[in-house]
C-alpha positions, 0 to 999 in steps of 0.5 A: 489950034484954036482954044476956048477957055472958060474961067480964063481970068483965073490962075489955071486959065491965065497960065494955060492961055499964055502958054498956048499963045506963046506957041502961036495958037489962038485963044479966046477966053470967057470969064465974068471978069477981066484978067488981072494979070495979063492984057494978052488974053482976048476975053469975052466977059460973060456969066455962064451961070446966067446964059449960054455961050454966045457962040456968034461972038467968036470963031468955032474952037477946036476944043473947049477947056472948061475951067469956070467954077465957084471953087471955094469949098467952105463958101459953098457950105455957106452959099450952096446956090453957088454950087448949083451955078457950077452945074448950070455953067457946065450944062451951058458948056455941054450944050455948046459942045454938043451942038457944035461937035467940039471936044471938051476938057473939064477940070474936076476936083479931088473933092469928088472923092470925099473924106475917106482917108485913103493912103492914095486915091485912084480914079475909080474911088469916086462915089456920090455918097462921100460928097463932103460939100455942095462944091463936091456934089456939084463936081460929081454932078458935072462929071455925071452930065459929061459921061451922059453926054458922051453916051447919048451924043458922042461927046469927046472928053477928058475929065481932069481931077485937079488938086490944090494947084498953086504958083504963078497968077494965084495972088488975086487979093480980092479973091485970096482964099487959096491957102498957099498965096494966103499964107505967103501974103500973111507971112510977108506982112508979119501977120499970124497964120491960121491953119484949119487942120494943121495936120491935114494932108493935101496933094499940092500941085505946082501950076507948071506941072498942071499946065503940062498935064492939061496940054498933054491931054488937049493934044491927045484929045484933039489929035484923036489918040485919047478920049473918054478918060477921067484922070487924076492930075496932081503931084502924087505926094502929100504934105500937111498944112504945117509942112507947107507953112514951114516951107513958106516961112523958110523961103521968106526967112521969117519965124511964123506965128501959127494959130491952129483951128479945127478943120472947117465943115465940108473940107477933107482931111487927107488926099494924095492922088494915085497918078499912075493913069496920068503917067501911062496915058499922058507920059505925065511926070511932075517935076516941081516938088513942094519945097521948090514950088513954094520957093518959086511961089514966094519969089513970084508973089514977092516980085509982083506984090508992088504991081499985081496987074502987070504981066510977069 
């Protein structure tokens, strides 16, 4: 199989590309920057926010996995134009898929559900009225465009709504905004941690579980057994930021200094995914719960801290 992965230099793109390459498949990545973790992923440097995919630059893929996005929620509040660029990028990808008749895997987000304090959240709970940030609005808009392309042009797709993916290849210091690698980095350096809403509950998803779910979806979409679906992909259980920080501190063997600040504008206070649909359609079963996942993340971040650009 031949895959085109946008956002291939990010955490999820790197892990997904390397998994498929290891299985003997062909991958071409598209990103605005070179991959900092691996030299094994062929990458076309291209800004999808500025222009469409230059399809003459690569062989027609069997599937497009669209991961590229400006994904920092609070940054989208401060710079809403970046959320608009998410919509432009997705439009360019959709046009490429429409013109070449290629199925699409799209990485959406738990942010489409807003801040509604449900016990667990099902796929049918998304509502544009609950968008808490420009980033959330961009993801809702991109999903709507995908559904419209499916109706008008018979686009084949699966939309995955991801949640706080963490683990291997997430420690890019220049873009260190993900909460878990940021906490690990500061704990390891003996620095205080600032938690914006320490009792905020999130559904942290280990990268290996995320990649397993994505691959199940890709195989089913390209094989013709699954189409036109929107699926939560997460661990299916919630943990507070304070719990996560305590697990990281325990793995590092340190006593943390934790500073607490109110939740920031645009961020949600609770999300736990209902993953029944993923279980039913993909035989998805998360294997890495947060205590083990944090221990793995600490080990990986520690092992590569001396050479963040090396393959691990």
